[in-house]
OpenMM code with the backbone's topology and positions (N, CA, C; nanometers):
from openmm import Vec3, app, unit

residues = "UNK UNK UNK UNK UNK UNK UNK UNK UNK UNK UNK UNK UNK UNK UNK UNK UNK UNK UNK UNK UNK UNK UNK UNK UNK UNK UNK UNK UNK UNK UNK UNK UNK UNK UNK UNK UNK UNK UNK UNK UNK UNK UNK UNK UNK UNK UNK UNK UNK UNK UNK UNK UNK UNK UNK UNK UNK UNK UNK UNK UNK UNK UNK UNK UNK UNK UNK UNK UNK UNK UNK UNK UNK UNK UNK UNK UNK UNK UNK UNK UNK UNK UNK UNK".split()
positions = [
    Vec3(0.8059, 0.5001, 0.5254),
    Vec3(0.7461, 0.5666, 0.6390),
    Vec3(0.6570, 0.4697, 0.7167),
    Vec3(0.5724, 0.4005, 0.6454),
    Vec3(0.4794, 0.3095, 0.7128),
    Vec3(0.5548, 0.1929, 0.7767),
    Vec3(0.6577, 0.1431, 0.7100),
    Vec3(0.7356, 0.0325, 0.7682),
    Vec3(0.8009, 0.0748, 0.8989),
    Vec3(0.8581, 0.1940, 0.9003),
    Vec3(0.9213, 0.2448, 1.0226),
    Vec3(0.8173, 0.2675, 1.1318),
    Vec3(0.7023, 0.3190, 1.0936),
    Vec3(0.5953, 0.3429, 1.1900),
    Vec3(0.5427, 0.2113, 1.2473),
    Vec3(0.5290, 0.1100, 1.1625),
    Vec3(0.4842, -0.0215, 1.2106),
    Vec3(0.5851, -0.0801, 1.3087),
    Vec3(0.7135, -0.0654, 1.2773),
    Vec3(0.8171, -0.1181, 1.3668),
    Vec3(0.8159, -0.0431, 1.4992),
    Vec3(0.7995, 0.0878, 1.4932),
    Vec3(0.7988, 0.1676, 1.6161),
    Vec3(0.6794, 0.1315, 1.7037),
    Vec3(0.5610, 0.1171, 1.6436),
    Vec3(0.4432, 0.0832, 1.7250),
    Vec3(0.4564, -0.0570, 1.7843),
    Vec3(0.5189, -0.1482, 1.7114),
    Vec3(0.5398, -0.2831, 1.7658),
    Vec3(0.6362, -0.2792, 1.8837),
    Vec3(0.7423, -0.2011, 1.8715),
    Vec3(0.8383, -0.1892, 1.9816),
    Vec3(0.7796, -0.1141, 2.1005),
    Vec3(0.6854, -0.0248, 2.0744),
    Vec3(0.6232, 0.0529, 2.1804),
    Vec3(0.5145, -0.0266, 2.2528),
    Vec3(0.4926, -0.1504, 2.2103),
    Vec3(0.3922, -0.2330, 2.2774),
    Vec3(0.2533, -0.2165, 2.2211),
    Vec3(0.2410, -0.1488, 2.1106),
    Vec3(0.1108, -0.1291, 2.0455),
    Vec3(0.0989, -0.2269, 1.9291),
    Vec3(0.1037, -0.3547, 1.9592),
    Vec3(0.1061, -0.4563, 1.8534),
    Vec3(-0.0218, -0.4565, 1.7699),
    Vec3(-0.1326, -0.4136, 1.8268),
    Vec3(-0.2568, -0.4082, 1.7498),
    Vec3(-0.2460, -0.3070, 1.6363),
    Vec3(-0.1662, -0.2018, 1.6565),
    Vec3(-0.1488, -0.1008, 1.5522),
    Vec3(-0.0553, -0.1466, 1.4422),
    Vec3(0.0306, -0.2429, 1.4704),
    Vec3(0.1296, -0.2840, 1.3713),
    Vec3(0.0783, -0.3930, 1.2777),
    Vec3(-0.0468, -0.4334, 1.2929),
    Vec3(-0.1035, -0.5343, 1.2045),
    Vec3(-0.1352, -0.4728, 1.0678),
    Vec3(-0.1223, -0.5542, 0.9653),
    Vec3(-0.1513, -0.5080, 0.8301),
    Vec3(-0.3023, -0.5009, 0.8121),
    Vec3(-0.3485, -0.3887, 0.7593),
    Vec3(-0.4909, -0.3695, 0.7394),
    Vec3(-0.5371, -0.4137, 0.6018),
    Vec3(-0.6666, -0.4095, 0.5812),
    Vec3(-0.7261, -0.4502, 0.4543),
    Vec3(-0.6798, -0.3601, 0.3398),
    Vec3(-0.6672, -0.2299, 0.3664),
    Vec3(-0.6219, -0.1392, 0.2609),
    Vec3(-0.4817, -0.1748, 0.2140),
    Vec3(-0.3953, -0.2102, 0.3054),
    Vec3(-0.2592, -0.2489, 0.2686),
    Vec3(-0.2569, -0.3750, 0.1845),
    Vec3(-0.3427, -0.4700, 0.2187),
    Vec3(-0.3496, -0.5939, 0.1412),
    Vec3(-0.4059, -0.5684, 0.0016),
    Vec3(-0.5082, -0.4839, -0.0076),
    Vec3(-0.5637, -0.4486, -0.1376),
    Vec3(-0.4610, -0.3743, -0.2226),
    Vec3(-0.3853, -0.2852, -0.1595),
    Vec3(-0.2807, -0.2117, -0.2309),
    Vec3(-0.1785, -0.3078, -0.2891),
    Vec3(-0.1324, -0.4012, -0.2084),
    Vec3(-0.0316, -0.4968, -0.2537),
    Vec3(-0.0845, -0.5826, -0.3675),
    Vec3(-0.2054, -0.6329, -0.3537),
    Vec3(-0.2645, -0.7167, -0.4585),
    Vec3(-0.2825, -0.6381, -0.5878),
    Vec3(-0.3277, -0.5151, -0.5770),
    Vec3(-0.3492, -0.4316, -0.6952),
    Vec3(-0.2182, -0.4033, -0.7676),
    Vec3(-0.1155, -0.3681, -0.6925),
    Vec3(0.0128, -0.3372, -0.7549),
    Vec3(0.0753, -0.4629, -0.8161),
    Vec3(0.0644, -0.5768, -0.7489),
    Vec3(0.1199, -0.7006, -0.8050),
    Vec3(0.0477, -0.7418, -0.9329),
    Vec3(-0.0845, -0.7302, -0.9348),
    Vec3(-0.1594, -0.7598, -1.0569),
    Vec3(-0.1194, -0.6645, -1.1693),
    Vec3(-0.1015, -0.5391, -1.1333),
    Vec3(-0.0603, -0.4400, -1.2323),
    Vec3(0.0760, -0.4731, -1.2907),
    Vec3(0.1705, -0.5081, -1.2046),
    Vec3(0.3044, -0.5404, -1.2530),
    Vec3(0.3040, -0.6654, -1.3414),
    Vec3(0.2229, -0.7641, -1.3059),
    Vec3(0.2123, -0.8841, -1.3905),
    Vec3(0.1603, -0.8471, -1.5291),
    Vec3(0.0577, -0.7643, -1.5326),
    Vec3(0.0030, -0.7213, -1.6612),
    Vec3(0.1012, -0.6375, -1.7410),
    Vec3(0.1736, -0.5494, -1.6743),
    Vec3(0.2716, -0.4669, -1.7440),
    Vec3(0.3848, -0.5518, -1.7997),
    Vec3(0.4292, -0.6505, -1.7240),
    Vec3(0.5338, -0.7394, -1.7742),
    Vec3(0.4829, -0.8273, -1.8885),
    Vec3(0.3591, -0.8725, -1.8786),
    Vec3(0.3024, -0.9572, -1.9836),
    Vec3(0.2844, -0.8803, -2.1131),
    Vec3(0.2615, -0.7505, -2.1041),
    Vec3(0.2391, -0.6709, -2.2252),
    Vec3(0.3617, -0.5892, -2.2636),
    Vec3(0.4784, -0.6241, -2.2112),
    Vec3(0.5975, -0.5428, -2.2392),
    Vec3(0.6385, -0.5491, -2.3855),
    Vec3(0.6118, -0.6600, -2.4544),
    Vec3(0.6461, -0.6691, -2.5959),
    Vec3(0.5369, -0.6117, -2.6853),
    Vec3(0.4187, -0.5979, -2.6320),
    Vec3(0.3071, -0.5465, -2.7113),
    Vec3(0.3134, -0.3942, -2.7167),
    Vec3(0.2360, -0.3404, -2.8041),
    Vec3(0.2300, -0.1944, -2.8145),
    Vec3(0.1656, -0.1356, -2.6905),
    Vec3(0.1994, -0.0121, -2.6615),
    Vec3(0.1432, 0.0534, -2.5428),
    Vec3(-0.0053, 0.0824, -2.5589),
    Vec3(-0.0602, 0.0495, -2.6723),
    Vec3(-0.2027, 0.0726, -2.6960),
    Vec3(-0.2885, -0.0494, -2.6599),
    Vec3(-0.2257, -0.1593, -2.6191),
    Vec3(-0.3023, -0.2803, -2.5897),
    Vec3(-0.3888, -0.2609, -2.4650),
    Vec3(-0.4970, -0.3351, -2.4603),
    Vec3(-0.5903, -0.3259, -2.3477),
    Vec3(-0.5259, -0.3756, -2.2182),
    Vec3(-0.4400, -0.4762, -2.2290),
    Vec3(-0.3730, -0.5284, -2.1097),
    Vec3(-0.2819, -0.4215, -2.0507),
    Vec3(-0.2077, -0.3532, -2.1366),
    Vec3(-0.1186, -0.2479, -2.0893),
    Vec3(-0.1973, -0.1350, -2.0241),
    Vec3(-0.3011, -0.0895, -2.0909),
    Vec3(-0.3813, 0.0213, -2.0364),
    Vec3(-0.4497, -0.0173, -1.9053),
    Vec3(-0.5044, -0.1381, -1.9007),
    Vec3(-0.5685, -0.1839, -1.7776),
    Vec3(-0.4691, -0.1969, -1.6632),
    Vec3(-0.3500, -0.2440, -1.6946),
    Vec3(-0.2463, -0.2583, -1.5925),
    Vec3(-0.1989, -0.1230, -1.5432),
    Vec3(-0.1933, -0.0268, -1.6330),
    Vec3(-0.1542, 0.1085, -1.5934),
    Vec3(-0.2592, 0.1708, -1.5014),
    Vec3(-0.3852, 0.1464, -1.5316),
    Vec3(-0.4921, 0.1955, -1.4439),
    Vec3(-0.4804, 0.1302, -1.3062),
    Vec3(-0.4537, -0.0008, -1.3037),
    Vec3(-0.4362, -0.0703, -1.1759),
    Vec3(-0.3175, -0.0143, -1.0975),
    Vec3(-0.2117, 0.0239, -1.1683),
    Vec3(-0.0955, 0.0823, -1.1012),
    Vec3(-0.1319, 0.2147, -1.0354),
    Vec3(-0.2102, 0.2968, -1.1050),
    Vec3(-0.2546, 0.4232, -1.0461),
    Vec3(-0.3476, 0.4000, -0.9270),
    Vec3(-0.4356, 0.3018, -0.9390),
    Vec3(-0.5244, 0.2673, -0.8273),
    Vec3(-0.4414, 0.2200, -0.7079),
    Vec3(-0.3388, 0.1405, -0.7349),
    Vec3(-0.2499, 0.0942, -0.6280),
    Vec3(-0.1776, 0.2089, -0.5599),
    Vec3(-0.1366, 0.3090, -0.6377),
    Vec3(-0.0697, 0.4255, -0.5801),
    Vec3(-0.1653, 0.5042, -0.4906),
    Vec3(-0.2889, 0.5179, -0.5342),
    Vec3(-0.3895, 0.5876, -0.4520),
    Vec3(-0.4164, 0.5092, -0.3245),
    Vec3(-0.4288, 0.3771, -0.3369),
    Vec3(-0.4489, 0.2940, -0.2180),
    Vec3(-0.3299, 0.3026, -0.1227),
    Vec3(-0.2094, 0.3140, -0.1762),
    Vec3(-0.0905, 0.3276, -0.0912),
    Vec3(-0.0987, 0.4559, -0.0104),
    Vec3(-0.1396, 0.5646, -0.0741),
    Vec3(-0.1526, 0.6929, -0.0041),
    Vec3(-0.2610, 0.6852, 0.1027),
    Vec3(-0.3773, 0.6333, 0.0665),
    Vec3(-0.4892, 0.6242, 0.1612),
    Vec3(-0.4528, 0.5324, 0.2781),
    Vec3(-0.3881, 0.4222, 0.2485),
    Vec3(-0.3466, 0.3285, 0.3524),
    Vec3(-0.2464, 0.3930, 0.4476),
    Vec3(-0.1536, 0.4690, 0.3929),
    Vec3(-0.0537, 0.5375, 0.4767),
    Vec3(-0.1192, 0.6389, 0.5687),
    Vec3(-0.2083, 0.7192, 0.5141),
    Vec3(-0.2775, 0.8195, 0.5959),
    Vec3(-0.3607, 0.7515, 0.7040),
    Vec3(-0.4295, 0.6435, 0.6684),
    Vec3(-0.5100, 0.5688, 0.7653),
    Vec3(-0.4227, 0.5147, 0.8779),
    Vec3(-0.3087, 0.4600, 0.8426),
    Vec3(-0.2194, 0.4030, 0.9436),
    Vec3(-0.1617, 0.5115, 1.0345),
    Vec3(-0.1263, 0.6257, 0.9774),
    Vec3(-0.0730, 0.7363, 1.0576),
    Vec3(-0.1784, 0.7867, 1.1551),
    Vec3(-0.3012, 0.8000, 1.1082),
    Vec3(-0.4094, 0.8471, 1.1954),
    Vec3(-0.4336, 0.7475, 1.3095),
    Vec3(-0.4309, 0.6182, 1.2775),
    Vec3(-0.4514, 0.5173, 1.3815),
    Vec3(-0.3361, 0.5133, 1.4813),
    Vec3(-0.2163, 0.5568, 1.4401),
    Vec3(-0.0989, 0.5530, 1.5276),
    Vec3(-0.0831, 0.6778, 1.6140),
    Vec3(-0.1605, 0.7803, 1.5880),
    Vec3(-0.1463, 0.9049, 1.6643),
    Vec3(-0.1629, 0.8851, 1.8150),
    Vec3(-0.2575, 0.8053, 1.8636),
    Vec3(-0.2655, 0.7859, 2.0089),
    Vec3(-0.1384, 0.7276, 2.0706),
    Vec3(-0.0694, 0.6431, 1.9968),
    Vec3(0.0561, 0.5865, 2.0479),
    Vec3(0.1628, 0.6947, 2.0622),
    Vec3(0.1635, 0.7917, 1.9713),
    Vec3(0.2579, 0.9021, 1.9808),
    Vec3(0.2261, 0.9907, 2.1011),
    Vec3(0.0984, 1.0150, 2.1202),
    Vec3(0.0581, 1.1058, 2.2277),
    Vec3(0.0794, 1.0452, 2.3659),
    Vec3(0.0730, 0.9116, 2.3765),
    Vec3(0.0872, 0.8489, 2.5086),
    Vec3(0.2327, 0.8339, 2.5511),
    Vec3(0.3278, 0.8395, 2.4569),
    Vec3(0.4706, 0.8264, 2.4895),
    Vec3(0.5310, 0.9638, 2.5146),
    Vec3(0.6199, 0.9690, 2.6150),
    Vec3(0.6851, 1.0967, 2.6481),
    Vec3(0.8330, 1.0876, 2.6281),
] * unit.nanometer
topology = app.Topology()
chain = topology.addChain("A")
for resn in residues:
    res = topology.addResidue(resn, chain)
    for name in ("N", "CA", "C"):
        topology.addAtom(name, app.Element.getBySymbol(name[0]), res)
């Protein structure tokens, strides 16, 4: 959804809206760190601290993805309203 919205705002001439925000960068970093930890602990038991910490980071990344999406949609609403 966000990728399509970013492409649409860029094509509509609203290039300032199509820039990646801080929330999106934090989401990506959080999810990548989580995946690295999950892969590193794949042979270990699911009770390891690395696995649990990585799982928490994955949930935080999912929350950041939702918040980032809502933020981007709200910022894009003026572009929708100005086009007919």
